[in-house]
N, CA, C and O atoms as a GROMACS GRO file, in nm:
protein
  444
    1MET      N    1  20.504  -4.923   8.207
    1MET     CA    2  20.394  -4.840   8.118
    1MET      C    3  20.488  -4.761   7.992
    1MET      O    4  20.438  -4.748   7.880
    2GLU      N    5  20.592  -4.724   8.014
    2GLU     CA    6  20.659  -4.584   7.920
    2GLU      C    7  20.724  -4.678   7.835
    2GLU      O    8  20.768  -4.621   7.735
    3ASN      N    9  20.756  -4.839   7.836
    3ASN     CA   10  20.806  -4.892   7.737
    3ASN      C   11  20.717  -4.960   7.616
    3ASN      O   12  20.752  -4.998   7.504
    4ALA      N   13  20.574  -4.961   7.688
    4ALA     CA   14  20.493  -4.957   7.619
    4ALA      C   15  20.437  -4.877   7.549
    4ALA      O   16  20.373  -4.898   7.446
    5LYS      N   17  20.462  -4.771   7.609
    5LYS     CA   18  20.399  -4.631   7.481
    5LYS      C   19  20.517  -4.626   7.360
    5LYS      O   20  20.497  -4.601   7.242
    6ASN      N   21  20.657  -4.662   7.431
    6ASN     CA   22  20.744  -4.621   7.286
    6ASN      C   23  20.745  -4.770   7.175
    6ASN      O   24  20.788  -4.761   7.060
    7ASN      N   25  20.684  -4.922   7.241
    7ASN     CA   26  20.713  -5.017   7.111
    7ASN      C   27  20.523  -4.927   7.060
    7ASN      O   28  20.537  -4.865   6.955
    8ASN      N   29  20.449  -4.922   7.089
    8ASN     CA   30  20.307  -4.838   6.980
    8ASN      C   31  20.377  -4.759   6.916
    8ASN      O   32  20.384  -4.769   6.794
    9GLY      N   33  20.450  -4.654   6.990
    9GLY     CA   34  20.526  -4.586   6.850
    9GLY      C   35  20.592  -4.638   6.731
    9GLY      O   36  20.576  -4.599   6.616
   10TRP      N   37  20.664  -4.726   6.769
   10TRP     CA   38  20.778  -4.772   6.677
   10TRP      C   39  20.677  -4.882   6.570
   10TRP      O   40  20.689  -4.888   6.448
   11LEU      N   41  20.588  -4.955   6.643
   11LEU     CA   42  20.464  -5.044   6.550
   11LEU      C   43  20.410  -4.937   6.472
   11LEU      O   44  20.427  -4.951   6.351
   12ARG      N   45  20.328  -4.798   6.521
   12ARG     CA   46  20.276  -4.712   6.465
   12ARG      C   47  20.377  -4.658   6.327
   12ARG      O   48  20.341  -4.669   6.210
   13ARG      N   49  20.459  -4.620   6.355
   13ARG     CA   50  20.566  -4.593   6.238
   13ARG      C   51  20.611  -4.639   6.118
   13ARG      O   52  20.629  -4.599   6.004
   14THR      N   53  20.626  -4.786   6.220
   14THR     CA   54  20.643  -4.908   6.123
   14THR      C   55  20.516  -4.933   5.949
   14THR      O   56  20.526  -4.910   5.829
   15LEU      N   57  20.418  -4.986   6.037
   15LEU     CA   58  20.327  -4.957   5.954
   15LEU      C   59  20.298  -4.867   5.923
   15LEU      O   60  20.238  -4.895   5.819
   16VAL      N   61  20.292  -4.738   5.938
   16VAL     CA   62  20.286  -4.598   5.851
   16VAL      C   63  20.402  -4.639   5.699
   16VAL      O   64  20.366  -4.662   5.584
   17ALA      N   65  20.518  -4.636   5.744
   17ALA     CA   66  20.598  -4.675   5.650
   17ALA      C   67  20.628  -4.780   5.552
   17ALA      O   68  20.710  -4.784   5.459
   18SER      N   69  20.549  -4.857   5.592
   18SER     CA   70  20.475  -4.983   5.442
   18SER      C   71  20.435  -4.950   5.420
   18SER      O   72  20.468  -4.918   5.306
   19LEU      N   73  20.296  -4.885   5.466
   19LEU     CA   74  20.208  -4.855   5.412
   19LEU      C   75  20.176  -4.763   5.281
   19LEU      O   76  20.092  -4.766   5.191
   20VAL      N   77  20.290  -4.679   5.316
   20VAL     CA   78  20.346  -4.546   5.170
   20VAL      C   79  20.442  -4.607   5.069
   20VAL      O   80  20.472  -4.551   4.963
   21LEU      N   81  20.498  -4.747   5.116
   21LEU     CA   82  20.557  -4.794   5.022
   21LEU      C   83  20.514  -4.894   4.926
   21LEU      O   84  20.569  -4.933   4.823
   22VAL      N   85  20.393  -4.930   4.985
   22VAL     CA   86  20.262  -4.987   4.899
   22VAL      C   87  20.230  -4.880   4.796
   22VAL      O   88  20.256  -4.866   4.677
   23ILE      N   89  20.170  -4.818   4.875
   23ILE     CA   90  20.112  -4.735   4.777
   23ILE      C   91  20.211  -4.702   4.677
   23ILE      O   92  20.191  -4.749   4.565
   24GLY      N   93  20.335  -4.615   4.700
   24GLY     CA   94  20.421  -4.537   4.603
   24GLY      C   95  20.455  -4.645   4.543
   24GLY      O   96  20.493  -4.612   4.431
   25GLY      N   97  20.469  -4.836   4.565
   25GLY     CA   98  20.528  -4.881   4.442
   25GLY      C   99  20.383  -4.905   4.394
   25GLY      O  100  20.400  -4.875   4.276
   26GLY      N  101  20.287  -4.929   4.401
   26GLY     CA  102  20.151  -4.932   4.335
   26GLY      C  103  20.150  -4.813   4.247
   26GLY      O  104  20.140  -4.843   4.128
   27MET      N  105  20.160  -4.671   4.277
   27MET     CA  106  20.157  -4.571   4.158
   27MET      C  107  20.228  -4.607   4.072
   27MET      O  108  20.164  -4.625   3.968
   28MET      N  109  20.380  -4.636   4.058
   28MET     CA  110  20.478  -4.636   4.040
   28MET      C  111  20.437  -4.731   3.911
   28MET      O  112  20.435  -4.691   3.794
   29VAL      N  113  20.408  -4.847   3.950
   29VAL     CA  114  20.363  -4.936   3.874
   29VAL      C  115  20.219  -4.875   3.750
   29VAL      O  116  20.224  -4.862   3.628
   30GLY      N  117  20.128  -4.854   3.825
   30GLY     CA  118  20.050  -4.760   3.732
   30GLY      C  119  20.102  -4.672   3.628
   30GLY      O  120  20.078  -4.657   3.508
   31GLY      N  121  20.153  -4.638   3.681
   31GLY     CA  122  20.278  -4.476   3.601
   31GLY      C  123  20.338  -4.563   3.475
   31GLY      O  124  20.322  -4.530   3.358
   32ALA      N  125  20.411  -4.680   3.518
   32ALA     CA  126  20.454  -4.755   3.397
   32ALA      C  127  20.398  -4.828   3.325
   32ALA      O  128  20.462  -4.907   3.255
   33THR      N  129  20.261  -4.822   3.322
   33THR     CA  130  20.146  -4.914   3.226
   33THR      C  131  20.114  -4.778   3.155
   33THR      O  132  20.134  -4.761   3.034
   34ALA      N  133  20.062  -4.680   3.240
   34ALA     CA  134  20.038  -4.566   3.177
   34ALA      C  135  20.096  -4.458   3.034
   34ALA      O  136  20.038  -4.387   2.951
   35GLN      N  137  20.193  -4.482   3.056
   35GLN     CA  138  20.301  -4.481   2.951
   35GLN      C  139  20.339  -4.575   2.868
   35GLN      O  140  20.440  -4.560   2.799
   36GLY      N  141  20.257  -4.698   2.862
   36GLY     CA  142  20.271  -4.784   2.731
   36GLY      C  143  20.456  -4.834   2.717
   36GLY      O  144  20.536  -4.832   2.624
   37SER      N  145  20.463  -4.878   2.872
   37SER     CA  146  20.595  -4.975   2.889
   37SER      C  147  20.520  -5.134   2.882
   37SER      O  148  20.402  -5.158   2.909
   38ASP      N  149  20.602  -5.213   2.847
   38ASP     CA  150  20.558  -5.358   2.885
   38ASP      C  151  20.549  -5.387   3.012
   38ASP      O  152  20.493  -5.496   3.020
   39VAL      N  153  20.572  -5.351   3.103
   39VAL     CA  154  20.557  -5.402   3.273
   39VAL      C  155  20.376  -5.388   3.267
   39VAL      O  156  20.318  -5.286   3.230
   40SER      N  157  20.309  -5.513   3.312
   40SER     CA  158  20.184  -5.550   3.340
   40SER      C  159  20.181  -5.508   3.448
   40SER      O  160  20.295  -5.502   3.494
   41ASP      N  161  20.074  -5.457   3.545
   41ASP     CA  162  19.974  -5.429   3.663
   41ASP      C  163  20.048  -5.572   3.779
   41ASP      O  164  20.094  -5.587   3.892
   42GLY      N  165  20.023  -5.633   3.685
   42GLY     CA  166  20.026  -5.787   3.754
   42GLY      C  167  20.203  -5.814   3.827
   42GLY      O  168  20.237  -5.857   3.937
   43ALA      N  169  20.273  -5.773   3.727
   43ALA     CA  170  20.449  -5.796   3.731
   43ALA      C  171  20.451  -5.693   3.831
   43ALA      O  172  20.490  -5.738   3.940
   44GLY      N  173  20.422  -5.566   3.833
   44GLY     CA  174  20.461  -5.476   3.951
   44GLY      C  175  20.424  -5.569   4.098
   44GLY      O  176  20.491  -5.638   4.175
   45PHE      N  177  20.276  -5.527   4.089
   45PHE     CA  178  20.241  -5.614   4.224
   45PHE      C  179  20.298  -5.724   4.282
   45PHE      O  180  20.319  -5.733   4.403
   46LEU      N  181  20.335  -5.852   4.155
   46LEU     CA  182  20.361  -5.966   4.216
   46LEU      C  183  20.513  -5.899   4.285
   46LEU      O  184  20.547  -5.931   4.399
   47ALA      N  185  20.595  -5.807   4.202
   47ALA     CA  186  20.728  -5.776   4.269
   47ALA      C  187  20.720  -5.725   4.393
   47ALA      O  188  20.803  -5.766   4.475
   48ILE      N  189  20.622  -5.627   4.433
   48ILE     CA  190  20.580  -5.560   4.569
   48ILE      C  191  20.545  -5.682   4.669
   48ILE      O  192  20.579  -5.700   4.786
   49GLY      N  193  20.483  -5.742   4.603
   49GLY     CA  194  20.446  -5.904   4.712
   49GLY      C  195  20.570  -5.953   4.789
   49GLY      O  196  20.597  -5.966   4.908
   50ALA      N  197  20.644  -5.980   4.652
   50ALA     CA  198  20.766  -6.051   4.659
   50ALA      C  199  20.892  -5.987   4.795
   50ALA      O  200  20.963  -6.043   4.878
   51GLY      N  201  20.865  -5.839   4.754
   51GLY     CA  202  20.926  -5.766   4.833
   51GLY      C  203  20.890  -5.704   4.975
   51GLY      O  204  20.958  -5.634   5.050
   52LEU      N  205  20.760  -5.754   4.986
   52LEU     CA  206  20.696  -5.723   5.111
   52LEU      C  207  20.723  -5.858   5.199
   52LEU      O  208  20.752  -5.856   5.319
   53ALA      N  209  20.707  -5.979   5.115
   53ALA     CA  210  20.712  -6.110   5.162
   53ALA      C  211  20.879  -6.104   5.255
   53ALA      O  212  20.905  -6.144   5.368
   54ILE      N  213  20.955  -6.046   5.168
   54ILE     CA  214  21.115  -6.058   5.270
   54ILE      C  215  21.110  -5.968   5.351
   54ILE      O  216  21.110  -6.004   5.469
   55GLY      N  217  21.104  -5.836   5.326
   55GLY     CA  218  21.080  -5.785   5.463
   55GLY      C  219  21.034  -5.762   5.564
   55GLY      O  220  21.083  -5.732   5.673
   56LEU      N  221  20.882  -5.785   5.510
   56LEU     CA  222  20.821  -5.793   5.682
   56LEU      C  223  20.844  -5.955   5.742
   56LEU      O  224  20.831  -5.984   5.861
   57ALA      N  225  20.872  -6.029   5.662
   57ALA     CA  226  20.945  -6.159   5.739
   57ALA      C  227  21.135  -6.129   5.817
   57ALA      O  228  21.202  -6.177   5.909
   58GLY      N  229  21.149  -6.054   5.742
   58GLY     CA  230  21.258  -5.979   5.829
   58GLY      C  231  21.229  -5.932   5.943
   58GLY      O  232  21.249  -5.986   6.052
   59LEU      N  233  21.164  -5.797   5.915
   59LEU     CA  234  21.083  -5.735   6.049
   59LEU      C  235  21.038  -5.810   6.175
   59LEU      O  236  21.049  -5.765   6.289
   60GLY      N  237  21.001  -5.898   6.150
   60GLY     CA  238  20.866  -6.000   6.273
   60GLY      C  239  20.990  -6.131   6.298
   60GLY      O  240  20.954  -6.236   6.349
   61THR      N  241  21.093  -6.116   6.268
   61THR     CA  242  21.225  -6.211   6.271
   61THR      C  243  21.330  -6.107   6.402
   61THR      O  244  21.377  -6.137   6.511
   62GLY      N  245  21.329  -6.001   6.335
   62GLY     CA  246  21.424  -5.921   6.458
   62GLY      C  247  21.351  -5.902   6.563
   62GLY      O  248  21.382  -5.941   6.676
   63VAL      N  249  21.242  -5.835   6.533
   63VAL     CA  250  21.178  -5.833   6.671
   63VAL      C  251  21.134  -5.915   6.761
   63VAL      O  252  21.094  -5.882   6.873
   64ALA      N  253  21.140  -6.086   6.692
   64ALA     CA  254  21.137  -6.217   6.826
   64ALA      C  255  21.284  -6.242   6.831
   64ALA      O  256  21.319  -6.260   6.948
   65GLN      N  257  21.382  -6.251   6.748
   65GLN     CA  258  21.506  -6.263   6.800
   65GLN      C  259  21.535  -6.160   6.926
   65GLN      O  260  21.564  -6.184   7.043
   66SER      N  261  21.518  -6.056   6.866
   66SER     CA  262  21.538  -5.942   7.057
   66SER      C  263  21.468  -5.973   7.152
   66SER      O  264  21.532  -5.965   7.257
   67GLN      N  265  21.355  -6.008   7.168
   67GLN     CA  266  21.311  -6.081   7.298
   67GLN      C  267  21.377  -6.260   7.308
   67GLN      O  268  21.357  -6.301   7.422
   68ILE      N  269  21.402  -6.299   7.275
   68ILE     CA  270  21.434  -6.424   7.246
   68ILE      C  271  21.572  -6.403   7.295
   68ILE      O  272  21.584  -6.412   7.417
   69GLY      N  273  21.672  -6.378   7.232
   69GLY     CA  274  21.830  -6.344   7.265
   69GLY      C  275  21.834  -6.290   7.390
   69GLY      O  276  21.931  -6.326   7.455
   70ALA      N  277  21.733  -6.191   7.462
   70ALA     CA  278  21.752  -6.167   7.545
   70ALA      C  279  21.723  -6.244   7.686
   70ALA      O  280  21.772  -6.232   7.798
   71ALA      N  281  21.636  -6.316   7.640
   71ALA     CA  282  21.562  -6.425   7.780
   71ALA      C  283  21.702  -6.540   7.752
   71ALA      O  284  21.730  -6.628   7.833
   72GLY      N  285  21.757  -6.523   7.658
   72GLY     CA  286  21.852  -6.677   7.616
   72GLY      C  287  21.965  -6.660   7.725
   72GLY      O  288  22.007  -6.746   7.802
   73VAL      N  289  22.015  -6.487   7.708
   73VAL     CA  290  22.137  -6.413   7.743
   73VAL      C  291  22.077  -6.463   7.939
   73VAL      O  292  22.148  -6.521   8.021
   74GLY      N  293  21.953  -6.422   7.958
   74GLY     CA  294  21.944  -6.430   8.135
   74GLY      C  295  21.910  -6.584   8.175
   74GLY      O  296  21.900  -6.622   8.292
   75ALA      N  297  21.899  -6.637   8.102
   75ALA     CA  298  21.856  -6.794   8.096
   75ALA      C  299  22.043  -6.882   8.128
   75ALA      O  300  22.093  -6.970   8.199
   76THR      N  301  22.077  -6.799   8.038
   76THR     CA  302  22.210  -6.890   8.001
   76THR      C  303  22.284  -6.842   8.181
   76THR      O  304  22.323  -6.923   8.265
   77ALA      N  305  22.282  -6.705   8.193
   77ALA     CA  306  22.367  -6.620   8.291
   77ALA      C  307  22.323  -6.717   8.461
   77ALA      O  308  22.389  -6.698   8.563
   78GLU      N  309  22.234  -6.790   8.458
   78GLU     CA  310  22.152  -6.817   8.592
   78GLU      C  311  22.214  -6.991   8.562
   78GLU      O  312  22.232  -7.060   8.663
   79ASN      N  313  22.232  -7.028   8.481
   79ASN     CA  314  22.249  -7.195   8.455
   79ASN      C  315  22.287  -7.184   8.300
   79ASN      O  316  22.217  -7.151   8.204
   80GLU      N  317  22.423  -7.223   8.308
   80GLU     CA  318  22.496  -7.282   8.211
   80GLU      C  319  22.458  -7.371   8.142
   80GLU      O  320  22.477  -7.339   8.024
   81LYS      N  321  22.411  -7.474   8.150
   81LYS     CA  322  22.324  -7.558   8.085
   81LYS      C  323  22.216  -7.515   8.003
   81LYS      O  324  22.179  -7.595   7.916
   82ASN      N  325  22.158  -7.408   8.011
   82ASN     CA  326  22.022  -7.354   7.929
   82ASN      C  327  22.092  -7.314   7.812
   82ASN      O  328  22.017  -7.296   7.717
   83PHE      N  329  22.209  -7.296   7.791
   83PHE     CA  330  22.288  -7.250   7.691
   83PHE      C  331  22.211  -7.304   7.534
   83PHE      O  332  22.183  -7.232   7.437
   84GLY      N  333  22.197  -7.405   7.545
   84GLY     CA  334  22.158  -7.486   7.401
   84GLY      C  335  22.031  -7.482   7.356
   84GLY      O  336  21.993  -7.510   7.243
   85LYS      N  337  21.952  -7.438   7.469
   85LYS     CA  338  21.823  -7.464   7.472
   85LYS      C  339  21.782  -7.298   7.383
   85LYS      O  340  21.702  -7.270   7.294
   86ALA      N  341  21.870  -7.229   7.451
   86ALA     CA  342  21.840  -7.108   7.404
   86ALA      C  343  21.940  -7.029   7.251
   86ALA      O  344  21.915  -6.923   7.194
   87ILE      N  345  22.041  -7.118   7.225
   87ILE     CA  346  22.078  -7.127   7.089
   87ILE      C  347  21.923  -7.152   6.965
   87ILE      O  348  21.864  -7.097   6.872
   88VAL      N  349  21.922  -7.245   7.030
   88VAL     CA  350  21.798  -7.302   6.969
   88VAL      C  351  21.655  -7.226   6.940
   88VAL      O  352  21.588  -7.226   6.836
   89PHE      N  353  21.631  -7.165   7.060
   89PHE     CA  354  21.529  -7.065   7.057
   89PHE      C  355  21.544  -6.953   6.973
   89PHE      O  356  21.449  -6.886   6.932
   90VAL      N  357  21.701  -6.926   6.940
   90VAL     CA  358  21.720  -6.772   6.856
   90VAL      C  359  21.702  -6.808   6.732
   90VAL      O  360  21.636  -6.743   6.652
   91ALA      N  361  21.787  -6.969   6.694
   91ALA     CA  362  21.733  -6.950   6.550
   91ALA      C  363  21.602  -7.040   6.499
   91ALA      O  364  21.588  -7.084   6.385
   92LEU      N  365  21.536  -7.052   6.578
   92LEU     CA  366  21.350  -7.116   6.517
   92LEU      C  367  21.339  -6.964   6.444
   92LEU      O  368  21.331  -6.969   6.322
   93PRO      N  369  21.337  -6.857   6.494
   93PRO     CA  370  21.272  -6.772   6.377
   93PRO      C  371  21.344  -6.728   6.273
   93PRO      O  372  21.314  -6.620   6.223
   94GLU      N  373  21.445  -6.797   6.226
   94GLU     CA  374  21.491  -6.732   6.101
   94GLU      C  375  21.416  -6.828   6.002
   94GLU      O  376  21.426  -6.814   5.880
   95THR      N  377  21.346  -6.919   6.056
   95THR     CA  378  21.275  -7.008   5.947
   95THR      C  379  21.163  -6.898   5.902
   95THR      O  380  21.093  -6.925   5.804
   96ILE      N  381  21.153  -6.826   5.941
   96ILE     CA  382  21.020  -6.758   5.920
   96ILE      C  383  21.091  -6.665   5.749
   96ILE      O  384  21.045  -6.659   5.635
   97VAL      N  385  21.226  -6.603   5.816
   97VAL     CA  386  21.291  -6.561   5.630
   97VAL      C  387  21.325  -6.657   5.540
   97VAL      O  388  21.329  -6.634   5.419
   98LEU      N  389  21.356  -6.790   5.603
   98LEU     CA  390  21.348  -6.856   5.497
   98LEU      C  391  21.217  -6.874   5.418
   98LEU      O  392  21.214  -6.899   5.297
   99PHE      N  393  21.075  -6.856   5.523
   99PHE     CA  394  20.983  -6.928   5.415
   99PHE      C  395  20.900  -6.760   5.366
   99PHE      O  396  20.791  -6.767   5.310
  100GLY      N  397  20.966  -6.619   5.395
  100GLY     CA  398  20.993  -6.536   5.299
  100GLY      C  399  21.034  -6.537   5.174
  100GLY      O  400  20.965  -6.505   5.077
  101PHE      N  401  21.174  -6.581   5.173
  101PHE     CA  402  21.236  -6.589   5.054
  101PHE      C  403  21.204  -6.661   4.950
  101PHE      O  404  21.229  -6.632   4.833
  102VAL      N  405  21.124  -6.795   5.007
  102VAL     CA  406  21.073  -6.905   4.938
  102VAL      C  407  20.947  -6.837   4.865
  102VAL      O  408  20.942  -6.838   4.742
  103ILE      N  409  20.823  -6.765   4.958
  103ILE     CA  410  20.774  -6.716   4.889
  103ILE      C  411  20.773  -6.589   4.774
  103ILE      O  412  20.712  -6.572   4.668
  104ALA      N  413  20.861  -6.519   4.841
  104ALA     CA  414  20.944  -6.419   4.733
  104ALA      C  415  20.980  -6.507   4.572
  104ALA      O  416  20.952  -6.463   4.461
  105PHE      N  417  21.042  -6.628   4.601
  105PHE     CA  418  21.116  -6.637   4.446
  105PHE      C  419  20.952  -6.737   4.414
  105PHE      O  420  20.934  -6.761   4.295
  106LEU      N  421  20.870  -6.778   4.487
  106LEU     CA  422  20.747  -6.820   4.400
  106LEU      C  423  20.682  -6.686   4.302
  106LEU      O  424  20.653  -6.676   4.183
  107LEU      N  425  20.677  -6.598   4.411
  107LEU     CA  426  20.597  -6.479   4.328
  107LEU      C  427  20.684  -6.428   4.238
  107LEU      O  428  20.615  -6.347   4.176
  108MET      N  429  20.850  -6.423   4.169
  108MET     CA  430  20.861  -6.344   4.060
  108MET      C  431  20.890  -6.444   3.991
  108MET      O  432  20.935  -6.405   3.883
  109GLY      N  433  20.885  -6.592   3.999
  109GLY     CA  434  20.866  -6.718   3.911
  109GLY      C  435  20.779  -6.682   3.852
  109GLY      O  436  20.794  -6.714   3.735
  110ASN      N  437  20.661  -6.611   3.872
  110ASN     CA  438  20.551  -6.620   3.808
  110ASN      C  439  20.549  -6.496   3.660
  110ASN      O  440  20.479  -6.508   3.560
  111ILE      N  441  20.652  -6.380   3.690
  111ILE     CA  442  20.616  -6.280   3.629
  111ILE      C  443  20.725  -6.281   3.488
  111ILE      O  444  20.718  -6.192   3.403
   0.00000   0.00000   0.00000
């Protein structure tokens, strides 16, 4: 039960920090356009979206790999034949980060 409380606190802090970053980035874009710079609102929001795509994909991958890695080590400790399966399962969440990079590059190509 104590572990569930710690996980909820960590998730809450992460979500609040993400929200603050998004709002702060939006305020910076709004301030830049209000001062007459050549940056449009759309370009700033695309940059924020690209950053969120990579950052949140990396965060999700890290959380997934921590659980999968621990289970893989336990399975390998019980039976050495499970090592290959564990490596495959640890590598699967990395595709999420690759999708985040692809989305970020697609978004940044529109600026």
